[in-house]
N, C-alpha and C positions, 0 to 999 in steps of 0.2 A: 708104749705111750710114756711107760719110764724112760724109754731109750732117747725119745722124739723131747721130752720135756728138759732131759741130761743135755744135751746137746744145743738147743734155745739157750739155755741156760749156762753154757759154757760159751755162745757167738756172741752175747751180752757182757758178760763180763768182761771180752777180752776189748770188745769195743770201748768199753768204759776205761779200762787199762790204756790202752791206745791213746783217746782223749784227754785223759791224764799227763802220760807221755808230750805230748803236741804242747799242752798247754806250759807242760816245765820249759820246755826247750824253747818256746815264744818268748815267757818269761823271762828264761837266761839269755835270750839275743837281745830283750829289751833291756835288761841288766847291764849286759856289756856296751850296747848301743848308748844308755845312757855313761856310762864309764869311759869309753870311745869319746864322747863327745864334750866331755869336759876336760879331758888332757887333750885332746887337737886345739880347744880354742881357749886353752888356758893362758898363752902368750905368744894369739895367732893375734894380726892387726890387717884387715880391712883395706886400709889406705893406699899400702903398699904393692908394685907389682911383685906377684911371688915366683922370685926366681931367687937361685942361690947365689950367683953372679951378675951384678949390676949388667954388663955390657952383655950379656946374652940376649937372642933372641925370644921374645914367647908368641909363640905357634897359636893361632887363634882360627879354629875350622867352624867357616858358616856353610849355615846350609836352612833354604828357602822354598816355605813350601806355600804355593798358591792354594787361600780354599775359595777365593771367594772375590769376585769383581763387585765393590757395591755397588759404583759412579764414576761414569764419567761425564764430562761438565767441559761440553766442546767449547763453550762459552768464555767457561775461565781460566781454561786448559789445568785440570785439576782432574788427576785419575786418583778415586780411590777403590782400595783393596784391602781385603781381609787376608794377613797375614801368620804363620807360625812362623818365629824365626828361632833356631837352634844354634848352637853354639858351643863348644869344647874347646878345654885347652886343660892344659896341667899344673898344680898349683904344689912346689916347692917343699909347701909346708905341712899340709894336708894328708898327709901316707903312714899307714899303718902295717904291722904284721898281722893280718886277718886271724894268723893260727893263735898269736894269745888272747885274739879275741873270739875263741870258739866260732873261727871259720867264715866271721861276718865280713863281707868283702865289697859291702854298699850301704850309704843311709842316705836320708833326702832330709834337708836340711833348707829354712827359707833362703831365700837368693840375698839377701841384703849382711849377711854374715861373714859372705866370704868377697873374695876380691871379684869386678865384674869388668869386662872390656869394656870401653865407652864409645860401643860401635851405636854407629846412630843412620840415620838416612838422610844424606846431603843434602837431593833436592826437596825434599820435607816443602809442602804448603799448608801447613798446619798451622792456626791459632795455637792451638794447647799445647806448649811444652813440657809437658806431664814426663815423667820420668818413666821406663817402662816397666810389667806389669811384675809385683814381687811374686811371682811364684818359686815353688821350691825348684831346688837343683838337685841332682843324682852325682853321690860324692861316693868314687871308688877309691877302695884301699892304696894303689897304684898314685892318686893323688888326679883320678880326670873329671873334670867336674864339665862336664853337660847340662847347659840351660837351655827347656822349653819352653818359650813366651810367645802368648797369641798377641798382635798388635791390628790395630786398625790404621793403615795409612793414609795418607794425602800428599802426593806429588805431582809437581809438575810433569808437565806433559807437555811438548809443543806437537798440535794438532795439527794437521794437514788435509782443510776440508775442501780441496781442489777437486774431488773426485764424487762428493756426498749428493748420498749418499751409496756409493759403491765405493768405497776407501776402504784404508786400510792402513792403519794408526801402528808407530811402533814407543812404549814409553820405557824408560830408563828407571830402573830404582838400583841405587847408587849406595850402597852402605860402605864406609869406613870409620877410621878412630878417630874422636874429636881432636886428641888432646897429645897421643901416642904417634911418633914418626916408626917408621918402618924399620928402624934398626932399635928398637923397643920392642911393637905389635908387629908380626906380621900374617896377615890374613890368607889362608885360604880353603880354596875352594872344595867342597866336599862334593861336588857334584859338577858335570861340564854343564847343568842348566837345572832352574827350579824346578823343584818338584810337581806334580800336575797327576799326582796318582787321588788325590782328594778333591778334586778342583768339582765346584758345583756350577754346572751347568749356567750359564749367563742367558736372558732370553732377547740379549741386541746386540750383544760381541758373542764370537768364535774367536778361540785361543789355538792359534798356528806355532806354539813353542816358545819357549822360554831361557833363552840362550844366557849363560855367565863366562864373564870376562872378565880377567883380572888386569887395575891397571896401576901402575909406579908411576907419581904425577910429583915432580918437582915444581912449589909454587913461590910464585917471587918473594913471598916474605922470610921463607927460610931455605935452607941449602941442603936438609935432610929429605930425602925420599918420604910420598906419603901414599901406602899402595890403600889400594880398595877395590872391591868387588861391583861390576854393575851387569844387573840382570835385565837383559830388553825382552819384554814385556809383548808379540809381534800378536797385533788384534786383526781383524776382520769383521767388522760391520753386516749384521744381518740387514739387508737390504727392504724385505717386504711387507715391512711396517709402511715404512715410507713409499715405496710403489704406490700403497693401494690407498693411503689420505694424502701425500703430497703430488709424485708423478703424475700417477693417474687422472686422476681429477682436472690436473694442470692439460694434459693431452686430450680428453673427453671438450674442455671449453674451448681448444687452440682450434678445434674440428667445427666449429660453432660460427666464428670469425671470418670464415669464406661464404657461408651458408646467406650471409647479411646480403651480399651481391646479387641471389635468389630471388630476396624478399622482393615482390611488389614494390615501383615505387610509388604507386599511389595509396598504397599502406600505411602510408608515414611513419613508420616502427625500426628502418635501416637506421638510421643513425643512434637511438635508443638504445637498436642491441647492441651494438659494437660497442658503444659505451657502458653497457653494463655486461662485457664479459671481459675490457678492462679492467674494470673495477672489482669482479669476483680474482682476477689475475693477480691487481694488488693486495688485495685479502693473503692468498697463498703468497707472495713473496713477504710480508711480511710476519707471517709464521716462521719463515723459512731464516729472517733476516734475525727475529727472538733465540734462534737455537740457535747459529753460526756465530763464532766469535770478529768483531771489527777490524778484519782484517787484509789486506792488499786480496787475498788470493780467494778470486768469488766462486764457489761448489756448480759444479757442476748444474746442477738444478736450477738456482739465480743464473747463472748464465741461459738457461732454457727458458723460464723465466721472461727475463730482460728481451729476448729475440722475440719470443711467441709476442709482448704487448706491444714491443715495436711493428711489429706487424700486422698487430690490429691498431695501432694509433695510423698507420700508413694506411689501411684498408678502410677506415670509417672516413679520413680527408679525402683519398678516392672518393669515395661514395659519394659525399656531399659537390665534389664536383660533376659528377655523375647526375645528380638530382637537380642539377641547376641546367647541366644539359637536353636534362626530360622534361623539365617546364618552360626548354625556350618559344615564345609565341610567335605571334604576328608578326611584331618588331622584331624578331630575330634573323639573322643575315638566315642565308640562303648556306644547304649542308657547303662545306668545300667540292670541289669535283676529286682528289684525291679519296680527300675520306667518301665518297660514295663508292666509287673502285674498288678501294681499299677494304672500307668496312660495312658497306651495304651489300656489294655483289659477291664477296670472297668470305669475309671471316661470320657473314649472318651463315652462309650454307654451311663453314666449319663447324660452326658451335649451333646449328641447327634451330635460328633461331626465326618465329615468324614474323607478322604483321602488327607492328597495335591492335590489339583486338581479334586479332586472327584465332581461330582455334586449329589448338596444336593438331587438333585427335581429326580432325575433315584433311580430307585428300587436297592437297595444293593444284592439281591439275584441274580440276572440278570448276576451282574460286577461283582459276587463272580463264580459264573457257568462259563461265560466267560474266566476269568484270570486260571479258573483251569483245562477247554477244551486246553487253549491256554500254558497252563504247561505242561502238557500230550505233546500234539501234538509236543512240544519240548522237551523233554526229550526224546520222541521216536525218532524222527528223529537225536537227539544229538546220541541216542544208534547206531543207524544206522550208521551214517557218521565213528563212532569210531569204531566198527564191518569191515566196511570197508575199514577203512583206514587200520585198522591190518592186516584182510585177502590182501592184497595189496599187502600189504609188506611184509608178508610171504610168498604170494606168487611170487612175484618179486626176493624173495632169490633163495629161490629152483626152479625158471623156470632160473635164472642163471647160479646157477650151474648146473642144465641138460644140458642144452645150452652148457655150456663153456665144459662138457663133452664129446658130443656126436659131437659135430659141423665138428670137427677135425677126423670121422672117418667115417662118414655118406657122408661130402659136399667136405672133401679134400679143396682145393683149395677156392673153394668160401664160406669157413666158413671165414674169417675176414670180409666179408659185414654184413655176421649176425653177427659176433661177435659187429660189430661197433650200433646195430641195437637194440642189447643187453642189450649195456652200456645205451642208452637214456633212461632205466628203472633207474638208479640212481640218475638222474633228478624228479624224482615223491620223491625224499626222501625230498631235499630242499623244494618240494612244501610242505610236510605235514607238514616239521618243521614250515614252515611259516605260514602255516593255523594252529595252536597246538597255535604258540605265541598270531598270534591275535584272538582267540580262550580267551588264557587267558587272553589278554591287555580286551577284552569286558567283561569278567567274573569281572577283578577285577572295572572297569569300575559300572559295573553292581550295585554292593555290597558296592562301596564308596557312589554311588545314594540312594541308597536305606537307606544308614545310612545317609545322609543326608535328606531323606523324613523323616525317621523316627523323627528326630531329630525338623524341621519344625509340624509335629503333635504334639508330647509332649509340643512344643512349644504354638501352639492353644489349644489344651485344657488348657494348664496352665490359658490361655488368659480366657476363657469362664470363668472356674472357678473362676478366682480374678472378674471378669466384677459381677458376680453374687452375689460374696460376698459384694463387694462396692453398688449393687444395698439394699442390704438388709442393711447396714448401712448407706447408704444415709436415707433408711427410716426411720427404727430408730430413726436416731439424728432429723429429722423433726418431728415426732410423740411426743422426748421425749420435744424440745423445744415449740409444742402446747398445751400438758401436763405442765409444769409446769405454763404456762402462764396459762392454766385455773385455 
């Protein structure tokens, strides 16, 4: 027991001694850091470029880390990003011998105390011209200064929406010194591309790379070269959201347009269906127009909307023309011979169009046989009636002549009564004329009705023809859009 207590006491004493020594070392380093800071910045000025020879170029190493894409404003063509900007350079007046300061090799001081390169984003599109964040810099004993500063940048980006929502964009971030030329401050790429290791995945865009290229440009105002580093951000849009909210509803609505031709003409809803579909597509077109920039490059989905709206407008116009054909009455001209041969004989069989009022489920042969039998019976009845009427008329005339000639001879005084009975036969003539007039009216009515039925069948065949034509058009338009997107 005594040995255990002695061992625990010795370990606790050792820990106390170690903690005291560490505290003494830290206090010693803090003391040397204050002394170093006072000696370094006693005669230091952050206004001038920190080089011993003014003709010497100061190299600034630049590294960009992309953390997040905050927003892509296609309409205003502005890209908002969250970046970490790392700059490092050597200051000739901020060096020390670390052995004189108890091995102190680096200190951290506010960035506004040292000279900083005025590297800015050339294609900045922000109204806020505030200075960079005054984070601390790391100062090493050999004069190397490393400055890490976060920044939320808004840069101008030329957005090409020709293949929206299946588009890819390339946005440039150009960094360079605003006042120093290439003979004074030179910019060096730390890496061949931007750092994407800490990138937070975006819900709308995929990052396919961020290559960096150094450019040396001589502007018209000055003869000195001005170097800059351009980071090209390659973006690919995630199109699932737009497919399910803009493209797929348009495709479904466009397939409703040909069904207007299948709608019965007597329903009175053919034209209203086309107008309703056209208004629905107009709403989606306005939604796309609010997102896209007002440029000459029409997006792919916009072209699809315009083509579909043109198709629906044409289908509505054709529906109105076909409705006029459907409602042709007795006053209309007969169906032309070419239309009767081409439309009623051939196209009706191709598109399986039955007569108006005929049930599509009933066998066609049975109806044809019934109509033939009815036609034959009717013809036979009409022939019999005509023959009976003609024979009765001839018999009545002969009978009247014979009776009028023989009544006086045969019956004498009773002939007048018999003559009155014979005169009743003249009433049949008026009756026959009335029957013939009624028969002619019925015949004309049937002819006019048959004429209207033919025009209705022509309209029905044209409806089926244009329905399939527009279905094929919608199908190939959808395939074309998908093919261009692929």
